[in-house]
N, C-alpha and C positions, 0 to 999 in steps of 0.2 A: 591563605587563601587569595587569587589575584583577583580581582571583578569579572575578567572574562570567569574564571571557574566558578564564580560565585552565578550568574546567569545563567550560565550555559547546566550549572547543577539545578537553580529553579526553570529554567528548560526543559530538561532530561526528568524531572521531576513530574513537574506538570504532565510532560507526555504518556507518559506510564500510569498515571494516579486517572487519565482518560480511557487508558486503553484496557483500566480494569475496570472501570466501572461501565462503559459503553461492554465489555465482555460479558460482567453481571449482567445487567438488561437484556441482553439477548441478543443485540444487534450483531457481533459477532464473533463466531464458535471461538471456543477453549482455547485445542490447540493454534489457531492464528493469532489472540491475542498472548498466547504464550510467549509467540515469533518475537511478537512485536513490543511485550517487556523486556525479553530479550536482546531485542534490538537495544533500543535504549539505556541496559543497564551494561550494556558492554562499554555505550557512548558515555554514559558515568563514570565509569570506570575509567575510561582513556582520556577524562576531564580530572581526574581526582589522582590519575597516576599514569604522567605525561610520559614519563621516559617506558614507559612499558611499549609504545607504540614506536616506538625507536628501535625498540628487541624485537618486535614485529615486524618492522618497517627492515630491520639486515637481516633479516632472515627470506626473507621475497625478495631483496637485493636492490634495496630503495634505501641512500643515504640518512634521510630524516623521518620522523614519523610523522611530523603534519605530509609530508607528501603521500605517502603513502594513505592514509588517511582520502587524500584528500581523490588519490586514484581507485580506491576502492570504494568512494563514497559515489564517484561519476558511476564505474558498471553500475554499483546495486542503482545508482537510477535510471541508469540506460535501459538496466533490464526490465526495471517495476512500467517505466514506461511501455515498451515492447508490449508486458505482460498489459498493462487497460488499453493496449493498441487493439490489440485479440480480445478480446472481454467483450470491449465496446464494438467492432465489430461484428461478433458474434450478436451481438443484442442487438443488433441494428438489422440483420437480419433477419434474427425471429418476429422483432418487430413490422417488418416486412413480405413475411409470413402471415401472419396474425394480421395485419392488414387488410391482404389480398382474401385470404379466405373469411372474415366477415361480408368484405365488400361481395363476394362471390353470394356468397350466404344472403346475404342483403336481396341482391338479386333474383336470385332465387326465390326468395317467399315474397318479392313485386311480381312477379310472373307469375306465379302461384294464387294469388290476390287477385289480378288481373282478366285472369283465365276463368276462374271462378264465379266474379261478379255478371 
């Protein structure tokens, strides 16, 4: 095994263990945990069997396995950034609605207290 394979094996191993721990503690749902374990396990297999990435690359019309991994990684990361943006936007809208509702409720309670005095 080359030094990079050892380093990447350790990194993927830590990521898999981390996902398993977080899933077991209930911080993420198990279907999502399974997906992440599969993603990291696929990366681990690519590290252990680099020739497999070349076979996949040829199937999708790319010359080298490392190029295919790079292209697919960029596509996946772009999708994940987009998903995070959408989720963050939804959270911001929900927070704005909550703050507005609390502000209106507080104002209505202050008016009632003022008129009741």
